[in-house]
C-alpha positions in Angstrom: 6.5 12.7 -10.2 3.3 11.0 -11.2 2.0 7.9 -9.7 1.0 4.9 -11.8 -1.6 2.2 -10.6 -1.2 -1.0 -12.3 -2.1 -4.4 -13.2 -0.3 -7.4 -14.8 0.4 -6.3 -18.4 1.0 -2.6 -17.5 4.2 -0.9 -19.0 5.9 -0.9 -15.7 5.0 -4.1 -14.3 8.3 -6.1 -14.7 10.2 -2.9 -13.5 8.3 -2.5 -10.5 9.0 -6.2 -10.0 13.1 -5.4 -10.3 12.4 -2.7 -8.0 10.5 -4.0 -5.2 12.9 -7.8 -5.3 15.9 -5.0 -5.4 14.9 -2.3 -2.7 16.3 -2.2 0.7 12.9 -3.7 2.5 12.9 -7.4 2.9 8.5 -6.9 2.4 9.8 -5.9 -1.3 10.7 -9.6 -2.2 6.8 -10.3 -0.9 5.7 -7.8 -3.5 7.5 -9.1 -6.0 6.5 -12.6 -5.9 3.1 -11.4 -5.5 3.6 -9.6 -8.7 5.4 -12.2 -10.6 2.1 -14.8 -9.6 -0.4 -12.1 -10.7 -2.2 -12.7 -7.1 -4.5 -9.8 -7.4 -8.0 -9.5 -7.5 -9.9 -7.1 -9.5 -10.0 -4.4 -7.7 -6.5 -4.6 -6.1 -4.2 -2.6 -7.7 0.1 -1.9 -7.4 0.4 1.7 -7.4 4.3 3.2 -8.3 5.2 6.6 -7.8 7.7 7.9 -11.0 10.0 10.6 -11.2 11.9 11.0 -13.6 11.3 8.4 -15.4 12.9 6.1 -12.4 10.6 4.4 -9.7 11.3 5.6 -6.2 8.8 4.2 -4.6 5.4 2.0 -4.2 2.6 0.6 -2.5 -0.7 -1.8 -3.1 -4.2 -1.5 -3.2 -5.2 -4.9 -1.2 -8.3 -6.1 0.2 -6.4 -8.6 2.5 -2.8 -7.9 4.3 -1.1 -9.6 6.8 -4.4 -10.1 9.3 -5.9 -13.6 9.1 -8.5 -14.4 6.0 -11.4 -14.0 8.7 -10.4 -10.8 9.8 -12.8 -7.8 9.5 -10.8 -5.1 8.6 -10.6 -4.2 4.5 -9.3 -2.8 2.0 -5.6 -2.2 3.1 -2.6 0.0 1.8 0.1 -2.4 1.8 3.8 -2.7 0.9 4.5 1.0 1.3 8.1 1.8 0.3 9.8 5.0 -1.0 13.7 4.5 -2.0 16.1 5.8 0.6 17.2 8.8 -2.2 13.7 9.8 -2.6 11.9 10.7 1.1 11.6 13.8 2.7 9.2 14.6 -0.7 5.7 13.6 0.6 5.8 10.4 -2.0 4.7 8.5 0.4 1.3 10.7 1.1 0.5 11.2 -2.5 0.9 7.4 -2.6 -1.7 6.9 0.3 -4.0 10.2 -1.3 -3.8 8.3 -4.1 -5.3 4.7 -2.7 -7.8 6.6 -0.7 -9.1 8.2 -4.0 -9.1 4.4 -5.5 -11.0 2.8 -2.8 -13.3 5.4 -2.0 -14.2 5.1 -6.2 -14.9 1.3 -5.4 -17.2 1.9 -2.8 -15.1 1.4 0.6 -15.3 3.9 3.5 -12.6 2.9 5.6 -8.9 2.3 4.6 -6.6 -0.3 7.0 -3.0 0.2 7.0 -0.9 -2.4 9.2 2.8 -1.1 10.2 5.0 -1.5 12.9 6.0 2.5 12.5 5.3 4.7 15.0 4.2 8.2 14.3 4.0 7.7 10.6 0.5 7.2 9.6 -0.8 9.1 12.5 0.4 12.1 10.4 -1.9 10.9 7.1 -5.1 11.2 9.8 -5.1 7.3 10.4 -6.0 6.0 14.0 -4.1 3.3 16.1 -6.7 0.4 16.1 -4.6 -1.7 18.2 -1.8 -4.2 18.1 -2.9 -7.5 16.4 -1.0 -10.9 15.4 0.0 -11.7 12.0 -0.5 -14.7 9.6 3.5 -14.1 10.2 3.1 -14.9 14.1 4.3 -11.6 14.9 2.5 -8.4 16.2 1.6 -5.0 14.0 -0.1 -2.2 14.6 -3.6 -1.8 12.9 -4.4 1.7 11.9 -7.7 3.0 10.0 -8.8 5.8 8.3 -12.3 7.0 7.8 -12.5 8.4 3.9 -16.3 8.4 3.1 -17.8 8.0 -0.3 -18.0 11.5 -2.0 -17.2 13.5 0.4 -19.1 11.6 3.4 -17.5 11.2 6.7 
């Protein structure tokens, strides 16, 4: 399995839009729309996990997520999804580690993730910061992980 970092124009860009649009998770459609509009900053990326030339999962490295624009938290791992038939193979962990490496490379010392899942991200070293109201009016958990730069903590 390999992890691909993508921006618009990548050979897997269009295929990833289709995969996200048709996945079982309702948020996949929102990622597909962002990709169609190329709604990403210079350092933001879409990552895909590819196994046997087939996309099996994705996530993003984003400066903002579902918190209000004035939120002090940034950057985020967003849109984490692994196809049901590929779960249990540590694909999420590989995507998370790839995002962390990218975040370090562009100078971040902490990474965040918003999630309704309980017990999932803690096993990857994330700590719950608290429950926050999202821009959609719902409440989600905010997790953080201190990643340091070049081995710092």
